[in-house]
C-alpha positions, 0 to 999 in steps of 0.5 A: 865547846867546839865552834866552827869557823863560820858558825851562824853565817850566811854565805853565797858561792857563785859557780857552786855546782862544780870545782872550787865553787862546789868545794867552797859550798861544802866547806862553808856548810861544814864550818857552820854556814848556811849556803846559797849555791848559785850557778847557771847549771841548775842540775849541778847546783842542786846536786851541791845543795842536796849533798849539803843537806844530806850531811845535815847542813842548810843550803838553797839553790838559785839559778844565776848568770853572774853576767846578768845584773838583774839575776845577781841582784835577785841572787843576793835578795834571795839570800837575805830573804831565805836565810835572813842576811848575808855575811860572807861570799865567794865570787867564783863563777868563771868562763874559760874558752879558747886556747890560741894566739891572741890574734886568732881569739874569737871575740864572742868568747872574749866578750863572754869571758869579760862578762862572766870573769870580770863584770860578773865579779863587779856585779856580785860585789855591787850587791853583796857590798851594799847588804854588808855595808848596811849590816856593818860587817862582812867578808868576801873572797873573789877567785882570781888566778895565777894567770893574773900574775904569771900569764900562761901561753894562749890565755891572754884574755883570761889572764887580763880578766883575772888581773882585773879581779885582783885590782877590783879586789884591792879597790873594793877593800879600800872603799869598804874597810871603814864599813867593817867589810873585808874583801880579799882574793885567792889566785889558784894555781892548777887545780884538779877540777872536773874541767882540768881533768877533762882537759888533760885526759889522755895527755900525760905530757900536758899533765906533767907540764902542768904539775911541774909549774908548782914547787910542790910538783903536784896540782891542788885539790879543790878542797885546799882552795876552799880551805883558804876561802873559808879561812879568809871569810872567818874571824881568824883573818879579821885584820886581812883585807885587800890581799891577793893570796896565791894558793898555788903549791909554790908556783911563784917560787918554783926554781928551774932545775929542781925536781 
């Protein structure tokens, strides 16, 4: 009898309307999970739900701004109410604005970035962990960034927020391991999401520069990131917690001069 990685699980994915979040929703569903798709963009989130249902899976959309505590609390409550529990989660929602020297960075963008990228992960953990602790089991994967360990030019705030996500992951993992709950993080390298595709459109030199960051000399696909998330959420990773996994095509072992 063939079983899937996440048979019978209920999962939440924030930022599930596009990019890595959307790919993770589809992967969760393909691996047997019932999925709560959370996104502030109702059209994008519902499109992901429709795609899952069209493939025979189960999914439910809830509009969520992860920077708003009341909405995050409602998101987790909706998962439990709609599907009867919560076993896995991927905290993926992010906010990226600005491409400039630190001294010129817009403070409105800074505060919103901190609110979504770091405070949002904290709030999701706060409510997800409470449900999982009570159940005595669960697995969460936060989405960090290669920028957290190898900052990129003109992206200091984002790098700082994602470094915070890595630290928060380790602390939460240490606190909740005794309750049977695992917390890990993946740090994606440059991934060909819709946002990245728009960013590099008509800029071949920029695309070549981004591609050259990885030892594999290519960008990642969102599906490759989703595979890593699903595996870390599964029982195949049952002895892994508190880790930040680089899913970056070997960016951290890239050797200058090798093509």
